Each structure stands twice: as structure tokens, then as C-alpha cells.
C-alpha positions as semicolon CSV with decimal commas, in nm:
position;residue;x (nm);y (nm);z (nm)
1;X;2,774;5,930;8,772
2;X;3,088;5,771;8,999
3;X;3,184;5,605;8,816
4;X;3,481;5,443;9,025
5;X;3,175;5,303;9,254
6;X;3,020;5,150;8,959
7;X;2,710;5,364;9,047
8;X;2,596;5,479;8,666
9;X;2,224;5,711;8,757
10;X;2,177;6,048;8,849
11;X;1,856;6,017;8,868
12;X;1,513;5,811;8,831
13;X;1,301;6,000;8,564
14;X;1,014;5,793;8,557
15;X;0,938;5,440;8,667
16;X;0,621;5,244;8,633
17;X;0,649;4,818;8,663
18;X;0,688;4,863;8,290
19;X;0,933;5,143;8,184
20;X;1,155;5,376;8,350
21;X;1,335;5,726;8,245
22;X;1,702;5,776;8,386
23;X;1,942;6,079;8,341
24;X;2,295;6,088;8,427
25;X;2,600;6,308;8,309
26;X;2,967;6,135;8,228
27;X;3,199;6,322;8,503
28;X;3,438;6,559;8,341
29;X;3,760;6,403;8,550
30;X;3,732;6,007;8,641
31;X;4,035;5,759;8,726
32;X;3,850;5,529;8,403
33;X;3,933;5,826;8,171
34;X;4,385;5,800;8,288
35;X;4,386;5,523;8,040
36;X;4,080;5,578;7,814
37;X;4,174;5,734;7,652
38;X;4,507;5,932;7,727
39;X;4,429;6,297;7,610
40;X;4,109;6,190;7,443
41;X;3,880;6,038;7,722
42;X;3,505;5,855;7,616
43;X;3,301;5,638;7,821
44;X;3,457;5,246;7,736
45;X;3,109;5,118;7,602
46;X;3,161;4,864;7,877
47;X;3,025;5,133;8,097
48;X;2,741;5,216;7,893
49;X;2,612;4,875;7,885
50;X;2,655;4,896;8,268
51;X;2,415;5,184;8,268
52;X;2,129;5,051;8,094
53;X;2,189;4,718;8,288
54;X;2,114;4,941;8,643
55;X;1,812;5,152;8,429
56;X;1,627;4,836;8,332
57;X;1,803;4,668;8,683
58;X;1,565;4,901;8,851
59;X;1,251;4,856;8,685
60;X;1,220;4,506;8,690
61;X;1,336;4,536;9,084
62;X;1,036;4,784;9,169
63;X;0,778;4,556;8,909
64;X;0,905;4,218;9,224
65;X;0,814;4,498;9,521
66;X;1,202;4,444;9,585
67;X;1,128;4,096;9,648
68;X;1,419;3,982;9,390
69;X;1,743;4,073;9,291
70;X;1,773;4,157;8,927
71;X;2,094;4,012;8,810
72;X;2,199;4,057;8,468
73;X;2,297;3,750;8,294
74;X;2,280;3,813;7,925
75;X;2,332;4,109;7,681
76;X;2,155;4,044;7,337
77;X;2,213;4,260;7,032
78;X;2,395;4,536;7,182
79;X;2,525;4,811;6,977
80;X;2,691;5,093;7,097
81;X;2,652;5,373;6,815
82;X;2,806;5,668;6,895
83;X;3,103;5,831;7,118
84;X;3,034;5,942;7,455
85;X;3,261;6,181;7,670
86;X;3,322;6,377;8,005
87;X;3,026;6,608;8,035
88;X;2,765;6,483;7,877
89;X;2,391;6,391;7,999
90;X;2,237;6,022;7,880
91;X;1,891;5,958;7,896
92;X;1,807;5,603;7,980
93;X;1,537;5,397;7,910
94;X;1,380;5,058;7,937
95;X;1,072;4,844;7,863
96;X;1,003;4,534;8,035
97;X;0,943;4,263;7,793
98;X;0,887;3,953;8,044
99;X;0,872;3,967;8,447
100;X;0,816;3,600;8,553
101;X;0,950;3,217;8,598
102;X;1,281;3,358;8,830
103;X;1,397;3,596;8,430
104;X;1,340;3,899;8,324
105;X;1,379;4,048;7,999
106;X;1,384;4,405;7,928
107;X;1,480;4,623;7,667
108;X;1,706;4,948;7,733
109;X;1,827;5,257;7,484
110;X;2,037;5,531;7,583
111;X;2,046;5,873;7,387
112;X;2,240;6,159;7,398
113;X;2,033;6,502;7,289
114;X;1,748;6,268;7,152
115;X;2,003;6,065;6,954
116;X;2,059;5,717;7,062
117;X;2,441;5,613;7,158
118;X;2,350;5,220;7,241
119;X;2,039;5,010;7,289
120;X;2,012;4,609;7,371
121;X;1,885;4,375;7,576
122;X;1,831;4,267;7,859
123;X;1,864;3,946;8,050
124;X;1,790;3,915;8,445
125;X;1,821;3,606;8,641
126;X;1,597;3,664;8,970
127;X;1,743;3,562;9,325
128;X;1,648;3,586;9,694
129;X;1,849;3,884;9,857
130;X;2,187;3,732;9,967
131;X;2,132;4,029;10,286
132;X;1,887;4,227;10,405
133;X;2,104;4,470;10,452
134;X;2,189;4,481;10,065
135;X;1,768;4,535;9,961
136;X;1,752;4,839;10,237
137;X;2,096;4,985;10,070
138;X;1,926;4,957;9,765
139;X;1,587;5,059;9,849
140;X;1,796;5,375;9,981
141;X;1,987;5,445;9,669
142;X;1,716;5,458;9,446
143;X;1,447;5,667;9,665
144;X;1,748;5,831;9,597
145;X;1,768;5,867;9,324
146;X;1,393;5,957;9,195
147;X;1,357;6,255;9,447
148;X;1,718;6,354;9,242
149;X;1,443;6,415;8,929
């Protein structure tokens, strides 16, 4: 994880058009923890939601042949079930529920040591890439994450 750059995923363990599994390790130190919370660092809940969003967004990109950029537009039934500390390995899992008509819906879950720590239903709008360079950057990033597994 590179929290300051919002790069939440360390590896893509499994990827298909309908399912994804990812891995991330919360860094031991980050400027994020200076305020959340001094002396008792915890991964912010919004960053857990972002981790789920990146997990499922990656799957949505792949399912659409990297022809569309998925942008998160909805988070439904989000549950943050357990605190996550630095140095914790987080396993992500996403299942695609709908893909078409310009949007996608996925169920996301994060777990630590096999125990669910967060889950949500995520909705994405699918847009044309604003810049071809961004598309290339994302494809390269995803390729690197797949090779990291």
C-alpha cells in the first residue's frame, strides 16, 4: 500500500471478468497515521472503502477490456466490522453483479486472517478514457500488480 498516493493494492491474486482477489499490507508508517490516531494508528475506514473500490474497479476494467474507466458513484450497505492496524495483511474479494448500460455493480469484501473486516455493494459509472496516457498507466499498473502475486 502507498497510502499517500491512494495506491491501495499490492497484488492481484486472481482476476476474471466476474471475480477478483487482491492482497494489500497496511504500511507500518504513514503520514495518515499521524492524525489517525496519534499513539494508536488505525487504517481509516474511508481507505478501507477505497481498497474495496480499487479491488472491484480493477475487475470492472478487465471485464470491459480496459475500454472504459470505472468511476465509483455509489457505496451501499457498507459495513466496517473490525479495526485494521498497521502491518496487517488485507485480502480483498469482489464479485461482479451487473455490467452493462453504462454502469457496473459489484459486491466487495475485505478480510484479515479469514475474518471479514469490511464489505459493501459498489456502483460504478463507465466512461470513455479522458486521456489515452491514463489508460496506458492503468494497464501497466494492473499488469505490475498481477505480476506481484
